[in-house]
C-alpha positions as CSV (number, residue, x, y, z in Angstrom):
1,K,-105.4,1.5,-60.5
2,G,-104.4,-1.0,-58.1
3,S,-102.2,-1.3,-54.9
4,P,-98.5,-0.5,-55.6
5,A,-96.2,-3.4,-56.2
6,H,-94.1,-4.7,-53.3
7,I,-90.4,-4.1,-54.4
8,S,-87.8,-6.2,-52.6
9,L,-84.1,-5.6,-53.4
10,V,-81.9,-8.6,-53.4
11,A,-78.1,-8.1,-53.7
12,I,-75.4,-10.7,-54.1
13,G,-71.9,-10.0,-52.9
14,P,-70.3,-7.2,-50.9
15,R,-70.3,-4.6,-53.7
16,A,-73.9,-5.1,-54.7
17,S,-75.0,-5.3,-50.9
18,L,-73.4,-1.9,-50.3
19,F,-75.2,-0.4,-53.3
20,A,-78.4,-2.0,-52.1
21,L,-78.2,-0.5,-48.8
22,I,-77.5,2.9,-50.1
23,A,-80.5,2.7,-52.6
24,A,-82.7,1.5,-49.9
25,G,-81.5,4.2,-47.4
26,L,-82.1,6.9,-50.2
27,E,-85.6,5.5,-51.3
28,P,-87.6,4.4,-48.5
29,Q,-90.9,4.7,-50.5
30,A,-89.6,2.8,-53.3
31,I,-88.1,-0.1,-51.8
32,D,-90.0,-2.4,-49.2
33,A,-87.5,-4.9,-48.2
34,V,-83.8,-5.7,-48.7
35,E,-82.0,-9.0,-48.7
36,L,-78.3,-9.3,-48.7
37,R,-76.3,-12.2,-49.6
38,D,-72.5,-12.3,-48.4
39,S,-72.3,-8.7,-47.3
40,L,-69.6,-7.1,-45.6
41,G,-70.1,-6.5,-41.9
42,S,-67.9,-3.2,-42.2
43,L,-66.2,-1.1,-44.8
44,K,-63.1,-1.6,-42.7
45,E,-63.0,-5.2,-44.2
46,V,-61.8,-3.7,-47.5
47,I,-58.7,-2.2,-45.7
48,E,-58.0,-5.3,-43.5
49,Q,-57.9,-7.4,-46.6
50,S,-55.6,-5.1,-48.4
51,Q,-58.0,-4.6,-51.3
52,G,-56.8,-2.0,-53.7
53,V,-58.9,0.7,-55.4
54,N,-58.6,-1.5,-58.5
55,Q,-60.3,-4.4,-56.8
56,A,-63.1,-2.4,-55.2
57,P,-63.4,1.0,-56.4
58,E,-66.9,1.9,-55.1
59,Q,-65.8,1.0,-51.5
60,F,-63.0,3.7,-51.8
61,C,-65.4,6.5,-52.2
62,F,-63.7,9.7,-50.8
63,G,-64.9,10.0,-47.2
64,L,-67.4,7.1,-47.1
65,L,-66.0,5.2,-44.2
66,E,-65.1,8.4,-42.3
67,Q,-68.8,9.3,-42.4
68,T,-70.5,6.0,-42.1
69,D,-70.2,2.1,-42.1
70,I,-72.5,-0.7,-43.0
71,L,-74.1,-0.6,-39.8
72,Q,-75.4,3.0,-40.1
73,L,-76.5,2.2,-43.7
74,A,-78.4,-0.8,-42.6
75,T,-80.0,1.3,-39.9
76,L,-81.5,3.5,-42.5
77,V,-83.5,0.6,-44.0
78,A,-85.5,0.3,-40.7
79,P,-88.4,-0.5,-40.1
80,R,-88.6,-2.1,-43.5
81,P,-87.4,-5.9,-43.5
82,L,-83.6,-6.5,-43.8
83,R,-82.3,-10.0,-44.2
84,F,-78.7,-11.1,-44.5
85,I,-78.2,-14.6,-46.1
86,N,-74.8,-16.4,-45.4
87,P,-73.9,-13.7,-42.8
88,S,-70.2,-14.0,-41.9
89,D,-69.3,-13.9,-38.2
90,R,-68.0,-10.3,-38.8
91,V,-71.7,-9.4,-40.0
92,Q,-73.3,-10.9,-37.0
93,K,-71.0,-9.3,-34.6
94,E,-70.8,-5.8,-36.2
95,L,-74.5,-5.6,-37.0
96,S,-75.7,-7.1,-33.8
97,P,-76.8,-3.6,-32.5
98,L,-79.3,-3.7,-35.3
99,K,-81.5,-6.0,-33.2
100,T,-82.3,-3.1,-31.0
101,V,-83.5,-1.2,-34.2
102,Y,-85.5,-4.1,-35.4
103,P,-87.3,-5.4,-32.2
104,K,-90.0,-7.3,-34.0
105,T,-87.9,-9.6,-35.9
106,D,-87.7,-7.7,-39.3
107,L,-84.0,-8.3,-39.2
108,Q,-82.8,-11.7,-40.0
109,F,-79.5,-13.2,-40.1
110,A,-80.3,-16.2,-42.1
111,P,-78.1,-19.2,-43.1
């Protein structure tokens, strides 16, 4: 018997970042921190970049964008630490409202 392990989830790329946010939102007791590298700022980017279902099938989950976006999924991680590595301008712009959810700097937009 010991203290439970600290589990940090690290995701690289827009696809894995989406999965990581969903997993952390669904499993608040299992995942202690999330680090995303090169995440999307919005699921709308897939449409704006004219990506097809064959390029990013998981991001075309029926009704996903209609119900939620990256901002809402990231909010589910609070108050656990959430860190964005190599954030695009879009990530910083779209996710800036998270600063009110993370008032004690548990949110990081790191280079």
